[in-house]
C-alpha positions in Angstrom: -24.3 0.5 -7.6 -22.7 3.1 -5.7 -19.7 2.6 -3.2 -19.8 1.6 0.3 -17.3 1.8 2.7 -16.9 0.4 6.4 -16.3 3.5 8.8 -14.2 2.6 11.8 -15.7 6.1 13.1 -19.0 4.6 12.6 -18.3 1.0 13.2 -21.2 0.5 10.2 -20.8 0.1 6.2 -21.7 3.1 4.8 -22.5 4.8 1.6 -20.0 7.1 0.4 -20.6 10.4 -0.8 -18.1 12.9 -1.2 -18.0 16.1 0.6 -17.6 18.3 -2.5 -19.9 16.8 -5.9 -17.2 14.9 -8.0 -14.5 15.6 -5.8 -12.5 13.2 -3.6 -9.9 13.6 -1.1 -7.7 10.8 0.4 -4.9 11.0 2.6 -3.5 7.9 3.6 -0.3 7.4 6.2 2.7 6.5 4.4 5.9 4.9 5.4 8.6 5.8 7.9 11.7 5.7 5.7 14.5 4.3 7.9 14.4 0.2 6.7 13.0 -1.6 3.5 9.2 -2.0 3.6 7.7 -5.4 4.6 4.6 -7.0 3.6 2.6 -5.6 6.4 3.7 -1.8 5.0 3.0 -2.8 1.4 -0.9 -3.8 2.6 -2.1 -0.4 2.8 -0.1 0.9 -0.4 -2.0 -1.8 -2.3 -5.1 -1.7 -0.8 -5.5 1.8 -1.1 -4.3 1.8 -4.6 -7.5 -0.2 -5.5 -9.4 2.1 -3.7 -7.8 5.1 -5.8 -8.5 3.3 -9.1 -12.0 2.9 -8.2 -12.4 6.4 -7.0 -10.9 7.5 -10.3 -12.9 5.8 -12.5 -16.7 6.9 -10.5 -15.1 10.7 -9.9 -13.6 13.6 -11.9 -11.7 14.7 -9.3 -9.7 12.5 -6.7 -6.7 13.7 -4.9 -4.9 11.1 -3.3 -2.5 12.4 -0.5 0.2 9.9 0.7 2.9 11.1 3.3 6.5 10.1 4.1 7.7 10.8 7.7 11.3 11.6 7.4 12.1 12.5 10.7 11.6 10.5 13.6 13.7 8.5 16.2 13.8 5.4 14.4 15.6 7.4 11.7 17.7 8.8 14.0 18.7 5.5 15.4 19.2 3.6 11.9 21.6 6.6 10.8 24.1 5.9 13.8 23.4 2.2 13.7 24.4 2.4 10.1 27.3 5.1 10.5 25.3 7.6 8.1 23.5 10.3 7.8 19.9 10.9 8.5 19.7 12.1 5.0 21.6 9.3 3.5 19.0 7.2 5.6 16.0 8.9 4.4 17.2 9.1 0.7 18.1 5.4 0.0 15.1 4.2 2.0 12.7 6.3 0.3 14.0 5.1 -3.3 13.7 1.3 -2.2 10.1 1.9 -1.1 9.1 3.6 -4.7 10.8 1.2 -6.6 9.3 -1.8 -4.2 5.8 -0.7 -4.2 6.1 0.1 -8.4 7.0 -3.5 -8.6 3.5 -4.3 -6.6 1.7 -2.2 -9.0 0.7 0.7 -6.9 0.6 4.1 -8.7 2.2 6.9 -7.3 -0.3 9.7 -5.5 -1.0 12.5 -6.7 1.2 14.1 -3.5 3.7 13.1 -1.9 4.6 15.4 1.1 7.4 15.0 3.4 7.4 16.0 7.2 10.7 17.9 6.5 9.4 20.1 3.9 6.4 20.9 6.3 8.0 22.1 9.8 6.1 25.9 9.1 2.6 24.4 9.1 3.2 22.1 12.4 4.6 25.0 14.1 1.8 26.9 13.3 -0.6 24.5 14.0 0.9 23.8 17.3 0.9 27.3 18.3 -2.8 27.9 17.2 -3.5 24.8 20.0 -1.4 26.8 22.8 -3.4 29.7 21.9 -6.6 27.8 22.3 -5.7 26.1 25.4 -5.7 22.8 24.0 -1.9 22.4 24.3 0.7 23.5 26.9 4.5 23.8 26.7 6.5 21.9 29.6 10.5 21.4 29.8 10.8 22.1 25.9 8.0 19.9 25.0 4.7 21.0 23.9 2.2 18.9 24.8 -1.9 18.2 23.7 -4.1 18.3 26.2 -5.9 15.4 25.9 -8.6 16.6 29.0 -9.2 19.7 27.1 -11.2 17.6 24.3 -14.2 15.9 25.4 -14.3 13.2 22.5 -10.8 12.1 22.8 -10.8 8.3 22.5 -14.5 8.3 20.2 -12.5 6.8 16.8 -10.5 3.9 18.7 -13.9 3.3 21.5 -11.3 2.8 24.1 -11.3 3.9 27.4 -9.1 5.9 29.8 -7.2 2.8 31.0 -6.9 1.4 27.6 -5.5 4.5 26.0 -2.9 4.9 28.6 -1.6 1.1 28.1 -2.2 1.6 24.3 0.0 4.7 24.1 2.9 2.4 25.3 5.1 5.0 26.7 6.4 5.7 29.9 4.7 8.8 31.7 6.9 11.8 31.6 6.9 13.9 34.9 6.1 17.1 33.1 2.8 15.8 31.7 -0.3 17.0 33.3 -2.3 14.1 32.2 -0.6 10.6 31.9 -2.6 10.6 28.0 -1.3 13.9 26.9 0.4 13.4 23.8 3.8 15.4 22.3 3.6 17.5 19.6 7.1 19.0 19.6 10.0 18.0 21.4 13.7 19.1 22.0 16.7 18.3 20.1 20.1 17.4 21.4 23.3 18.8 19.5 23.5 15.5 17.5 19.8 15.1 16.8 17.8 16.9 13.7 16.1 20.1 14.8 14.7 23.2 13.8 14.2 26.4 15.1 10.6 27.3 17.1 8.7 29.5 19.9 9.7 26.3 22.3 13.7 26.1 21.3 15.6 23.6 18.9 13.6 20.7 18.3 11.1 18.7 16.0 7.6 17.4 15.7 6.0 14.9 17.4 4.6 12.1 14.9 1.1 12.6 14.9 1.3 16.4 14.4 2.6 15.8 11.0 -0.4 14.1 9.0 -2.7 17.0 10.8 -0.4 19.5 9.1 0.1 18.0 5.8 -3.3 17.1 5.2 -4.4 20.1 6.4 -2.1 22.0 3.7 -3.4 19.6 0.8 -6.9 18.6 1.6 -7.9 21.3 4.1 -10.1 21.1 7.3 -12.0 18.3 6.6 -11.5 15.5 3.3 -13.3 12.3 2.3 -11.3 9.7 3.5 -8.4 8.8 5.7 -6.9 5.5 5.7 -3.9 3.3 7.0 -3.6 0.1 9.3 -5.4 -1.1 12.1 -2.2 -0.3 14.3 -2.9 3.4 13.3 -6.4 3.6 15.1 -4.9 4.6 18.3 -2.8 6.4 19.0 -2.1 8.0 16.0 -5.7 8.4 14.3 -6.8 9.5 17.4 -5.0 12.1 18.2 -4.8 13.0 14.5 -8.8 13.4 14.8 -8.4 15.1 18.5 -5.5 17.9 17.4 -7.0 18.8 14.0 -10.9 18.7 15.5 -9.6 21.4 18.4 -7.3 23.5 15.8 -10.2 24.0 13.0 -13.2 24.6 15.6 -14.6 21.2 16.2 -14.8 20.3 12.4 -13.9 16.7 11.8 -10.8 15.5 10.1 -12.2 12.8 7.9 -15.4 11.8 7.1 -14.5 7.8 6.6 -11.9 6.4 8.5 -10.9 3.2 6.5 -8.3 0.6 7.8 -6.9 -2.6 6.7 -5.9 -5.7 8.9 -2.8 -7.0 10.2 -0.7 -9.5 8.3 0.8 -12.8 10.0 3.4 -15.1 8.8 2.4 -18.9 8.5 0.2 -17.7 11.5 2.5 -16.0 13.6 2.7 -12.3 14.5 5.3 -10.8 12.3 8.3 -9.2 14.6 12.0 -9.0 14.5 12.6 -10.7 17.3 10.7 -13.8 15.8 13.0 -13.5 12.5 9.9 -13.6 10.1 9.9 -10.1 9.3 9.2 -10.1 5.2 10.5 -7.8 3.3 9.1 -6.9 -0.1 12.6 -6.7 -1.8 13.0 -10.3 0.1 9.9 -11.7 -2.2 10.5 -10.1 -4.9 13.8 -12.2 -5.4 11.4 -14.9 -6.2 8.1 -13.7 -6.9 7.0 -11.5 -9.6 5.0 -8.2 -8.0 1.9 -9.0 -9.8 2.0 -12.3 -8.0 2.4 -10.7 -4.4 0.1 -8.2 -5.3 -3.1 -10.9 -6.1 -2.1 -12.9 -3.0 -2.5 -10.0 -0.9 -6.0 -9.0 -2.8 -7.3 -12.4 -1.7 -8.2 -11.4 1.7 -10.9 -9.0 2.3 -8.8 -5.7 3.4 -10.3 -5.5 6.8 -9.1 -9.1 7.7 -6.1 -10.1 9.0 -4.3 -11.7 6.3 -1.9 -14.9 6.9 1.1 -14.7 4.9 2.1 -18.1 3.0 4.1 -19.6 0.5 1.0 -21.6 -0.9 -1.2 -18.2 -1.2 1.9 -17.2 -3.5 2.0 -20.3 -5.8 -1.8 -20.1 -6.0 -1.6 -16.5 -7.2 1.4 -17.6 -9.9 -1.0 -20.4 -11.6 -4.2 -18.0 -11.4 -2.3 -15.3 -13.2 -0.7 -17.9 -15.8 -3.9 -18.9 -16.2 -5.5 -15.7 -16.3 -2.8 -13.8 -18.9 -3.5 -17.1 -21.3 -6.8 -16.3 -21.4 -6.7 -12.9 -22.6 -3.3 -13.4 -24.5 -5.2 -12.1 -27.8 -6.5 -9.3 -26.1 -4.5 -6.0 -25.9 -3.5 -4.6 -22.4 -5.3 -1.5 -23.5 -8.2 -2.7 -24.8 -11.7 -2.5 -23.4 -13.5 0.8 -21.7 -15.9 0.9 -18.5 -18.2 -0.7 -20.8 -16.5 -3.7 -20.4 -15.8 -3.9 -16.9 -17.6 -7.1 -15.6 -20.7 -6.3 -13.4 -19.6 -8.7 -10.7 -16.5 -7.6 -10.7 -17.9 -3.8 -9.9 -20.2 -5.0 -7.5 -18.0 -6.5 -5.7 -15.5 -3.6 -5.4 -18.1 -1.0 -4.9 -19.1 -3.2 -1.7 -16.3 -2.2 0.5 -13.7 -3.5 -1.8 -14.3 -6.9 -1.5 -11.1 -8.1 -3.5 -12.0 -12.0 -2.8 -15.2 -11.7 -4.5 -14.0 -9.7 -7.2 -11.2 -12.4 -7.8 -14.0 -15.2 -7.9 -15.7 -13.5 -10.9 -12.5 -12.8 -12.8 -12.1 -17.0 -12.4 -15.4 -17.4 -13.9 -14.4 -15.0 -16.5 -10.9 -16.8 -17.2 -13.1 -19.9 -17.8 -15.8 -18.5 -20.2 -12.6 -16.9 -21.9 -10.8 -20.1 -22.1 -13.9 -22.2 -23.3 -13.6 -20.0 -26.2 -16.0 -16.6 -25.5 -13.8 -13.4 -26.8 -16.0 -11.3 -24.9 -15.4 -12.8 -21.6 -11.7 -12.2 -22.6 -12.2 -8.7 -22.8 -13.9 -8.1 -19.7 -11.4 -10.3 -17.8 -8.6 -7.9 -19.3 -10.3 -4.7 -18.0 -12.5 -5.9 -15.0 -8.8 -7.5 -13.5 -6.7 -3.8 -14.4 -9.5 -2.1 -11.9 -7.5 -4.5 -9.1 -4.7 -3.6 -10.6 -3.6 -6.7 -12.4 -3.2 -8.2 -16.1 -1.7 -4.9 -16.8 0.8 -6.3 -19.0 0.7 -8.2 -22.5 0.7 -11.9 -22.1 3.9 -12.1 -23.8 5.6 -10.0 -21.1 4.2 -12.2 -18.7 5.5 -15.3 -19.9 8.8 -14.0 -20.5 9.2 -12.6 -17.5 10.2 -15.0 -14.0 12.4 -14.6 -11.1 15.1 -17.0 -11.4 15.6 -17.9 -14.7 19.5 -17.5 -15.7 19.1 -17.1 -19.8 18.2 -13.7 -21.1 16.0 -13.5 -24.1 18.2 -13.4 -26.6 19.8 -16.3 -25.8 16.3 -18.4 -25.5 15.2 -17.0 -28.7 18.8 -18.2 -30.3 18.2 -21.6 -28.7 14.3 -21.9 -30.1 15.6 -20.7 -33.4 18.2 -23.7 -33.1 15.6 -26.0 -31.8 13.4 -25.2 -34.8 16.3 -25.7 -37.7 17.1 -29.2 -36.2 13.7 -30.1 -36.3 13.4 -28.8 -40.0 16.6 -30.7 -40.6 15.1 -34.2 -38.6 17.7 -34.5 -36.1 15.1 -34.8 -33.6 17.6 -35.9 -30.8 19.4 -32.4 -31.2 15.9 -30.7 -31.1 14.7 -32.8 -28.0 18.0 -31.9 -26.0 17.5 -28.2 -26.7 13.9 -28.6 -25.4 15.3 -30.0 -22.5 18.3 -27.7 -21.7 15.5 -25.3 -22.1 13.2 -27.0 -19.8 15.9 -27.5 -17.3 16.3 -23.5 -17.1 12.6 -22.8 -16.5 11.5 -22.6 -19.8 8.6 -24.4 -21.5 8.0 -24.5 -25.3 4.8 -25.0 -27.0 4.4 -25.7 -30.8 1.4 -24.1 -32.2 -0.1 -23.3 -35.8 3.6 -23.8 -37.2 5.2 -21.4 -34.6 7.1 -22.1 -31.6 6.4 -19.9 -28.2 8.0 -19.9 -25.3 7.4 -19.0 -21.6 9.3 -19.2 -18.2 7.4 -21.5 -16.4 7.5 -22.1 -12.0 
């Protein structure tokens, strides 16, 4: 079964065919590094990681590009607020982002360009747009002339009034048209800036991705991904400026967008006080648990984040890891991918359906089906799950205070007490371990321990 993806540009689920046979280029909008990543930032990282894994299995050459925006007004504000340099803010938050996404099992993209390293490419594209009559200079700014591009609004399917409202910016007097957007803007002495033909300044947000995707994937590439909040204005503007700069060539052939996240049914917002950072969640939940909870809802749907979903994900992983405890993490091959899991993922990344198939495999494995256990281990890894050995999973649990050396020593002491028929001491040690979140299992003359919820 071939891969199909819901294409925002066509509003249909389209069979995926790469522009170049056996070669795929995918660009996903990455973080603006001014603060810790929240779960809304993490969702595209996880969703497109699953797509990346699937593509790598099916195509010989896959290039995944995800940018980092390291020049932005939010970064400037964060630096002032924290009394630190912009470089310090971006270095600290980029490091945290990489650490947090790694905890969620998201692989690093093949290329991770930073905006500040691609100013020459942006300036060149902007100058090209001016020369072609698609952009103009006004009071130190360079703006894209929306009226010069007839297809503006086609991607987001918005009319003019909706686009002006959606831009959420005050219409500057130097704009020819209220919908025109900034490609370059002047910088004050206390703001980061670079020399350009239009004076010292910095790029607008939208031009960054057009310049960087062109640098690494060419004028037209296969898949452009991001959250639904980016469809307008960011992706609409990217599509417009890129098509104008490249003689009408479309920027991407498939536009793929993930849905929003709410918290217990409420929109996530700082003003409400319900923003959940990944780092906060990792204080009380394992990264793989968070990942499974996120994949339990289809990527195009809104995801309501609840504590109960995390508990269910943790219990499911306990069951799955128990089912594959005799299967090495690197056991299996493409031949061991379960057809039901494969079909679900190829059907527009239907991860909930794939998870249902994994539950069925786990039940069969619990019933003694060794082949089902291998299929469970191998198929789950397509979703970025069950990648560690079972002992490591059960020995890792957030919030348990005892280290493994002490736990092992206490288990040995309990075994010694049992051998000496000092059952009161054995029970005391067992109770102490249980109160610290450690469960014991005596089987075939050995004692196994695991961290419990």
